[in-house]
N, C-alpha and C positions, 0 to 999 in steps of 0.2 A: 492751222495747216490749210494750204490752198492747193487745189488740184487744177492744173492748167493743161494747155494743149488741146482744148475742146472749144467749140463755140459757146459753151456755157461753163464759166469758171465756178468751182465749188469750193467754198471756204468754210472751215470749221473754227468757230470762235467760242470755245467753251461749249455751252449747251445751245448756242445759236449756230444755225447753218445759213450761209449767204450764197445764193445762186445768182450770178451776174451774167446777163446776156452779153455776149462779147463778139459782136460784129459791128464795131462802131463805124467802120467805113461805109456801111449801108444803113446807118441808124438802127442797127440791131433788127433788121427785117428778118422774118422767119423763112428760112429755107428748110429743106428736108433734114439736113444735118442738125440744125439748131433745134427744131421741134423734137427730134429724137434725143438729143442731148439733154434738153430740159425735162423730157419725160423720164429719162433714166435718172437724172439728178433728183427729181421729185420723189420717185419711187425709193431711191436709196435713203433719203433723209426721212421719209415717212416710216420706213422700216427700222430706223436706227433709234433705239430707246434713249441713247445719250443726247439726241437732238430734241430740244423742248420748244423751239420756235424757229421759224424759217422766214427769210427775207428773199424776195425776188426783186432785182434791180437791173439797171442797164449800164453798160460802159459808155463813156463819151457823152455826146450831146443829146441822147435820147434813151427812153426806156425801150420802146420798140415802135417802129413805123408800121408794123403789121406784116402781112404776108409779103414776101419778096416776089413781086409780079414777074420778075425775069424768069422764074421757074415756069410760070404758066405761059409766058410768051414763047418759051422754048418748045413746050408741048404743042402749042398752036402752030408754030413754024414747021413742025413735023407732020402737020395735018391730022394729028390725033384728036379725039374728042375729049374735051374737058369734062370731068365728072367731079364737080366741086363738092357735091354732097358726100361722095365716097371719101374725098380728101379730108373733109371735116371729121367724119367718123373715125378715120384712121389716125389723123395727126393731132387734131385739136380737142376733140371731145374727151379723150383719155386724160389730157392735161387738166381740163376743168374738173373731171370726176375725182382725180387724185387730190387736187387742192381742196375740194369740198369735203371729201371723206377723211383727209389726213387728220389724225388725232392730236394735232398741235396747231397753234395759230400760224397762219401764213400772212405775211405783211408784204404789200406791194410798196416799194420805195421808188416813187416816180420822179425821175430826173430828166426833165426836158420833154420832148415830144412823145406822146403815146397815141396810137391810132389803130384802127382795124382790129385784127386778132389780138394785138397787144392790149388794147382797151378791154377786150373780153376777158383776158387773163387777169388784168388789174381788177375788173369788176367782180370776178369770182373769188378774189382773195378775201380773207376775213377782215383785214384792216388795210386802209390806204393812206399813205402819207406822201408828201410831195415837197420838192424844191420850189422856191418862188418862180423859177424859170419853167416849171412844168406847163404843158399845154395838152389838153385832152380833145381829141377830135374823132367823132363818129361819122366818118366820111365815106362809108361804103357806097352811098348813092352817087358819088362823084365818079365812080368807075362802073356804075350800073349794077351794083350788087346789093344784097340785103345784109343786115347785121348778122354776124356769125360769132363763133366762139362764145355762145350763150349770152351775148351782149343784150339782146332784146328780152332776155329773161331777167337778168340781174339789174340792168340800168333802171327800169321803172320802179323796181323795189328799193333802189338806193336813193334816187332823186325825185321820184314821182312820175306818173304817166305823162303828164303834159311836158315836163322838162325833158324827159327822155325822148319823146316824140320830136320835140324841137331839135334836139341834138342830132337825131338820126336823119330827119328829113332835110335839114339845112346843111348839115356838115360843118356848122360854125365852130370855130375854136373856142374852147372854154379854158381861160387862164387859171392859174393856181388859186388866186384870191376868190374867183367866182366858184371854182370847184369846192373850196372850203365853205363858202356861203350856202351852197345848195346841198352840202352833205356828201359830195362825191369823195372827198378826202376828210380825214379827221384832224390833220395837223399839217402845217406848212412852215418850213424854215427858210430863211434867206439862203441863197445859193452857197455862200461860203460856210454856212453852219449846217448844211443839209446832211453831209456824210456822218458827222459826229452826232447830229440830232437823231437820225433814224437808228443808228447803232445803239445809242443809249436807250432809246425807246424799246428796241427789240430785245436788248439784254434784260431789261426789266421784265418783259413778258416771259423770257426764257427762264427766269428765276421764279415764276409764278406757279400757281396750282395747276399743273399741266393736265391732270386727269379731269379736273373741273372744267377746264377749257374744252377738252375733248367732249365731255358730256354736254356742255353748252352748245357746241357746234352741232351735235346730234339734235338738240332741241330746236335750234335755229333752222336747220335743214327741214325738220319736220314741220315747223311753222310755215314754211313756204308751200307745203303740199297738203297738209291735213285740215279737216274741219275742226271746229272748236272742241267738240266732245272727244274725238279721238286724240287731239293734241293734248288735252288736259290729262289723259291717262298716260301718255308718253312723258309729259312733264313730271308727273308723280313718280314714275319708274326711274327716270334719270336722277331726280333728287334723292330717291332712296339709295341709288348706287353712289352718288356723291357723298352722302352722309356716312358711308362706310369706308371712305378713303383716309389714309394717314394724313393727307394734307388738311382735311376738314378737322381732324382731331388737333393738329398743330394750330390751325387757325383759331379754334376755340380757346386753346391754352394761351396763345399769344394775346388774344383779346382780353382774357381775364387777368393776365399778367401785365397788361398795358405795355406791350412791346411789339415790334414788327415781327410778323410770322416768317419763319424760315422753311419754305416749302421744298419738299424733295421730289415733287412731280409724280407722286403715287397716291 
């Protein structure tokens, strides 16, 4: 089932939910309506127990070119003061928080250009895959801004401090093959294979041990923040919870019976 009539299309494909940014005429740049629709879509799939994996992708030639600057130009033309920090808190920070706390894997399927806040959303996702035509650009400096949508938090943790600094200060484009080499994405398909490739990849995750994925995300999030001693206690608690799931029992049985596990997501 696909829900249309919004700047974000929502499709249900079995246990997989696909959220497609759908303003291709402006390279899926984020205006007020699209950030609101993405937030609503993310909240809906996060709360739906039938959804076990989520994909965010873009329609047309881009994932997203970032913030639609026409919104801000209109504010300036009216002589109003731009309060970009408040805009981030209201529009973008809730999106990042939902992606990170969602108890299921979130995959960014990057098709073409991704820049600005779009890059922040991609970096916040659990997994990133790309078309061979994808291009990643951290180009805030070219309009006199600093990285936002948590980009300066996640990029150094994904690609390393030096590489992230180079991306941010130069704004140089990073093509898909380079993104794969530096670990910004984990898989690249040729453009003609991309749609089938990410969907197969995501369906496999949707059939996986969903509660173990959720607990793994808790551990990964804690690892970004905690010292070693406190992290080790969190790790032990999470593993204790994972060991009591039905999926773990099924995983052990499947291993002993030399067959593929059939996980129910519990």
